[in-house]
Each structure stands twice: as structure tokens, then as C-alpha cells.
C-alpha positions as CSV (number, residue, x, y, z in Angstrom):
1,M,-73.2,108.7,-65.3
2,S,-72.3,111.7,-67.5
3,I,-69.2,113.9,-66.9
4,A,-71.6,116.8,-66.1
5,E,-73.2,114.8,-63.3
6,I,-69.8,113.8,-62.0
7,A,-68.7,117.4,-61.9
8,R,-72.0,118.3,-60.0
9,D,-71.4,115.6,-57.5
10,I,-67.9,116.6,-56.6
11,V,-67.6,118.5,-53.3
12,V,-65.4,121.4,-54.3
13,P,-63.0,122.6,-51.7
14,A,-61.7,126.1,-51.6
15,E,-59.5,127.1,-54.4
16,P,-55.8,126.6,-53.6
17,A,-54.2,129.7,-52.3
18,V,-51.1,131.1,-54.0
19,E,-48.8,132.4,-51.3
20,D,-46.4,135.2,-52.0
21,V,-43.8,133.7,-49.8
22,A,-43.9,130.3,-51.5
23,E,-40.9,129.3,-53.6
24,P,-42.0,129.1,-57.2
25,V,-42.4,125.6,-58.8
26,V,-41.2,127.0,-62.1
27,R,-38.5,129.7,-62.3
28,L,-36.9,131.0,-65.5
29,R,-34.5,133.9,-65.7
30,G,-33.2,135.3,-68.9
31,F,-34.1,132.1,-70.7
32,V,-33.1,132.0,-74.4
33,R,-33.9,129.3,-77.0
34,R,-32.3,129.4,-80.5
35,F,-32.7,127.2,-83.4
36,G,-29.9,128.0,-85.8
37,Q,-30.0,131.8,-86.3
38,T,-33.6,132.0,-85.1
39,E,-34.1,133.2,-81.6
40,V,-37.5,131.8,-80.5
41,L,-37.4,132.8,-76.8
42,R,-35.6,136.0,-75.8
43,G,-34.5,136.6,-72.3
44,L,-37.6,135.1,-70.8
45,D,-38.4,135.6,-67.1
46,L,-41.3,133.5,-65.6
47,D,-42.4,132.2,-62.2
48,I,-45.2,129.8,-61.5
49,A,-46.2,129.5,-57.9
50,P,-47.3,126.2,-56.2
51,G,-51.0,125.6,-57.0
52,E,-51.2,128.4,-59.5
53,F,-53.2,128.0,-62.8
54,V,-51.5,129.9,-65.6
55,A,-52.9,130.2,-69.1
56,L,-50.4,131.0,-71.9
57,L,-51.7,132.9,-74.9
58,G,-49.9,133.8,-78.1
59,R,-50.1,133.8,-81.8
60,S,-48.6,131.0,-83.9
61,G,-44.8,131.3,-83.8
62,S,-44.8,133.3,-80.5
63,G,-42.8,130.6,-78.7
64,K,-45.6,128.8,-76.7
65,T,-44.7,125.3,-77.8
66,T,-41.0,125.9,-77.3
67,L,-41.6,127.1,-73.7
68,L,-43.9,124.1,-73.0
69,R,-41.3,121.7,-74.3
70,T,-38.7,123.3,-72.0
71,L,-40.9,123.0,-68.9
72,A,-41.7,119.4,-69.9
73,G,-38.0,118.5,-70.1
74,L,-38.3,117.7,-73.8
75,D,-35.7,120.3,-74.7
76,D,-32.3,120.8,-73.2
77,A,-32.2,123.7,-70.7
78,R,-28.7,123.1,-69.2
79,A,-26.4,126.0,-68.6
80,Q,-29.4,128.3,-68.1
81,D,-31.1,129.7,-65.0
82,V,-34.1,127.3,-65.1
83,K,-35.9,125.6,-62.2
84,V,-38.5,123.0,-63.1
85,P,-39.8,120.2,-60.8
86,T,-38.9,116.6,-61.7
87,S,-42.5,115.7,-60.9
88,R,-44.4,116.9,-64.0
89,A,-46.8,115.6,-66.5
90,V,-48.1,116.7,-69.9
91,V,-51.5,116.4,-71.6
92,F,-51.3,117.1,-75.3
93,Q,-54.1,118.0,-77.8
94,D,-53.9,114.4,-79.1
95,A,-54.5,112.0,-76.2
96,R,-51.6,109.8,-77.4
97,L,-53.0,106.6,-76.1
98,L,-51.4,103.4,-77.2
99,P,-54.0,101.5,-79.2
100,W,-52.6,98.1,-78.4
101,K,-53.0,98.6,-74.6
102,R,-56.3,98.7,-72.7
103,V,-57.3,102.0,-71.2
104,W,-56.2,101.2,-67.6
105,R,-52.8,100.0,-68.9
106,N,-52.4,103.3,-70.8
107,V,-53.0,105.2,-67.5
108,A,-50.6,102.9,-65.6
109,L,-47.9,103.2,-68.3
110,G,-44.6,103.8,-66.5
111,L,-46.0,103.4,-63.0
112,K,-44.0,101.3,-60.6
113,G,-44.6,100.0,-57.1
114,P,-47.5,98.1,-55.6
115,Q,-51.2,98.2,-56.7
116,V,-50.6,99.7,-60.1
117,R,-53.9,98.6,-61.5
118,E,-55.7,99.9,-58.4
119,R,-54.1,103.3,-58.8
120,A,-54.9,103.5,-62.5
121,Q,-58.5,102.4,-61.7
122,A,-58.9,105.1,-59.0
123,A,-57.6,107.8,-61.5
124,L,-60.1,106.6,-64.1
125,V,-63.0,106.6,-61.7
126,E,-62.0,110.2,-60.7
127,V,-62.4,111.3,-64.4
128,G,-65.6,109.4,-64.9
129,L,-64.1,106.4,-66.8
130,G,-64.4,103.7,-64.2
131,H,-66.6,101.7,-66.5
132,R,-64.0,101.8,-69.4
133,L,-61.0,100.2,-67.7
134,E,-60.8,97.3,-70.1
135,A,-61.8,99.3,-73.2
136,W,-59.5,99.7,-76.2
137,P,-58.5,103.3,-76.9
138,L,-60.0,103.3,-80.4
139,T,-63.4,102.7,-78.9
140,L,-63.3,105.9,-76.9
141,S,-64.9,109.2,-77.9
142,G,-62.7,112.3,-78.1
143,G,-63.8,113.5,-74.7
144,E,-63.2,110.1,-73.2
145,A,-59.7,109.9,-74.7
146,Q,-58.8,113.3,-73.2
147,R,-60.2,112.2,-69.8
148,A,-58.0,109.1,-70.0
149,A,-55.0,111.3,-70.8
150,L,-55.8,113.5,-67.8
151,A,-56.0,110.4,-65.6
152,R,-52.6,109.2,-66.9
153,A,-51.1,112.6,-66.0
154,L,-52.7,113.0,-62.6
155,V,-52.1,109.4,-61.3
156,R,-48.5,110.5,-60.9
157,E,-49.5,113.4,-58.6
158,P,-47.2,115.9,-60.5
159,S,-46.1,119.2,-59.0
160,L,-46.5,120.7,-62.4
161,L,-49.2,119.8,-64.9
162,L,-48.7,121.1,-68.5
163,L,-51.7,121.3,-70.8
164,D,-51.0,121.8,-74.5
165,E,-54.3,122.8,-76.0
166,P,-55.9,119.7,-74.7
167,F,-59.5,120.6,-75.7
168,A,-58.9,122.2,-79.1
169,A,-60.3,119.2,-81.0
170,L,-63.4,118.8,-78.9
171,D,-66.9,120.0,-79.6
172,A,-68.1,123.0,-77.6
173,L,-70.3,121.1,-75.2
174,T,-67.6,118.5,-74.4
175,R,-65.1,121.2,-74.1
176,H,-67.2,123.1,-71.5
177,R,-67.6,119.8,-69.5
178,M,-63.8,119.2,-69.7
179,H,-63.3,122.7,-68.2
180,D,-65.4,121.7,-65.2
181,L,-63.5,118.5,-64.8
182,V,-60.1,120.1,-65.1
183,L,-61.0,122.6,-62.4
184,A,-62.3,119.9,-60.1
185,L,-59.1,117.9,-60.6
186,W,-56.9,120.9,-60.1
187,R,-58.7,121.8,-56.8
188,S,-58.4,118.2,-55.6
189,H,-54.7,117.5,-56.6
190,K,-53.4,121.1,-56.4
191,P,-50.6,121.0,-59.0
192,A,-49.3,124.1,-60.6
193,V,-50.7,124.3,-64.1
194,M,-49.6,125.9,-67.3
195,M,-52.1,125.6,-70.1
196,V,-51.3,126.6,-73.6
197,T,-54.4,127.8,-75.5
198,H,-55.4,130.0,-78.4
199,D,-58.9,130.5,-76.8
200,V,-59.1,133.8,-74.9
201,D,-62.4,132.8,-73.3
202,E,-61.0,129.5,-72.1
203,A,-58.0,131.4,-70.5
204,I,-60.3,133.8,-68.7
205,A,-62.6,131.0,-67.4
206,L,-59.9,128.8,-66.0
207,A,-56.8,130.7,-65.1
208,D,-55.5,132.6,-62.1
209,R,-53.1,134.5,-64.4
210,I,-52.9,135.0,-68.1
211,V,-49.5,135.4,-69.8
212,V,-49.4,136.8,-73.4
213,L,-46.3,135.7,-75.3
214,D,-45.2,137.5,-78.4
215,S,-42.0,137.1,-80.4
216,G,-40.4,135.1,-77.6
217,R,-41.1,137.7,-74.9
218,I,-43.8,138.2,-72.3
219,L,-45.9,141.0,-73.8
220,A,-48.4,141.3,-70.9
221,E,-49.8,139.5,-67.9
222,E,-53.2,139.7,-66.2
223,R,-54.0,138.3,-62.8
224,I,-57.7,137.4,-62.3
225,A,-59.0,137.7,-58.7
226,A,-62.7,137.2,-59.5
227,P,-63.9,133.7,-58.6
228,R,-64.5,131.3,-61.4
229,G,-68.2,131.4,-62.3
230,E,-68.4,135.1,-61.5
231,R,-66.3,136.5,-64.3
232,A,-69.0,137.5,-66.8
233,G,-68.8,141.1,-65.8
234,L,-65.0,141.4,-66.5
235,S,-64.8,139.1,-69.5
236,A,-65.9,141.6,-72.1
237,A,-63.3,144.2,-71.3
238,L,-60.5,141.7,-70.5
239,R,-61.3,139.7,-73.7
240,E,-61.1,142.9,-75.8
241,R,-57.7,143.8,-74.3
242,L,-56.3,140.3,-74.8
243,L,-57.6,140.1,-78.4
244,S,-56.0,143.5,-79.2
245,L,-52.7,142.2,-77.9
246,L,-52.9,139.0,-79.9
247,G,-54.0,140.9,-83.0
248,G,-51.2,143.5,-83.0
249,E,-48.6,143.3,-85.8
250,S,-45.9,143.6,-83.2
251,A,-45.4,144.5,-79.5
252,A,-44.9,148.1,-80.6
253,D,-48.4,148.3,-82.1
254,V,-50.1,148.0,-78.7
255,V,-49.7,149.5,-75.3
256,P,-49.5,146.6,-72.8
257,F,-51.6,146.9,-69.7
258,T,-50.0,147.0,-66.3
259,K,-49.1,143.7,-64.6
260,A,-51.6,143.3,-61.9
261,A,-50.4,143.0,-58.3
262,R,-51.1,139.8,-56.5
263,P,-54.1,140.0,-54.2
């Protein structure tokens, strides 16, 4: 069965609601990151609500990767006002599967407790790879490898899922199918998601909120209330605004649009 058929067969529940009263899963206040004399993130304030899907856009060098590493716990954030859940998982652009372990063992890597194989198998079935449990990673296509990486992340039921340009290396058709799969998995598991991407159209298609990072600061935010699949009418104008923000020489070269209020 193809991944497109799997996506069509999934019964899609209502999109998870983002409540104003809910405590944020992620909370940063005045966050700073320096490397030597270079200040990469400058007094950054950011909240991500439970179940919210946030896309992070920014030019190269804007601080996206540094922010993701902080939220993933890969960089030290002690002595700063940072709240990040301990239950988190990351999917990178490279699937990072261990070639000497079969696919199900890659998904089960680090899992403890009973029925580890069964849990890994259930996760692989969910992403359409139930028939590839015993395969070696090097025999997987690019799309299959990223599905295995998603299964490895979601089998842990994280409160926060971090996606670091996970579809950048895929062809256009596979990328579109992966979008459908990620949305289906997000609706099913309901983690908060922050996805780093350079693709404006991808951000518009997937996210509840788009955050534009520039020179270590949040330049603009846009909340998208329109249901996914019904965004064609707003995409052109929103895409133009986002591209103008990303194409400016500096924050002073553009007038940021107003942060949208939550519906």
C-alpha cells in the first residue's frame, strides 16, 4: 500500500485545539546564545502551546538551528529562563538511521520496558512501513528512511516534536505525501511541533503559526486560522509578505506585519 493510500485511509479527527489558558510546552524569555563575541540569539521570547504546530522560517545564519538545538537539549540553557519538556524528539534532514541495525531496531533504539519490538512495529505500521521491519536501512528509499525517523520519534510519545527540515532532500511528490503523513500523525499523537524550514509554501500548508527569525530575533509572526486544505485563497498574499521579510537586507528594510491575535 502506498503512503498516499495510507493517508487517505486514516480517519482524521478534529485538529487539536490550542487553548489560551493552557500552560505553554515551550517558554523562553530573554533567551541569549553567544558563541565567542557573536550573539546568535538576542533576547528571544517564544511560547509554544500544547498541540500547536509552529513553523520557523529564516535565512541562513538567522539562528534557526541554534534555537532548535536549545529546544532539543543539545545546547546548554542553564541559568536562563527556559522551559522545555523532558519528553521531546527530533527528526533531522538526514534520517540518521544506524546502518548495522534493522529498521525496527532503529525505531526501538533507547526504548525500555516490555514489548519493545511490538511498540516499534506499531509505530512502523502507522507510518506505512509495517512490511519493512527487518529491512536494512541502506535498502530504504529517502521517503522510507524519513518515515522510519518519524516512527522512531513518535514511538516515544513526545510532548514536543522538533523537525529540522526533514523533507528538504525529498522529491516534490514524496515531500507532498510526507506532509499528509506528518499532519495525520500530529492529529493522532497531538504533540507540540516546531518545524524548521526554508520553504514558505510548506510553512503555510502545515503550520498553525509561522515565526520569522532574523538576526537572532523574532521579526514577525503570523497565525493561520484557515483549515488546512482551504488555504489557497490566502497563500498568495501571505507568501508574498513572508518572502519580503525573508528577502530584506535587515529587519529595518521591511515593515513587519502585526502579530495576529489567537482565534
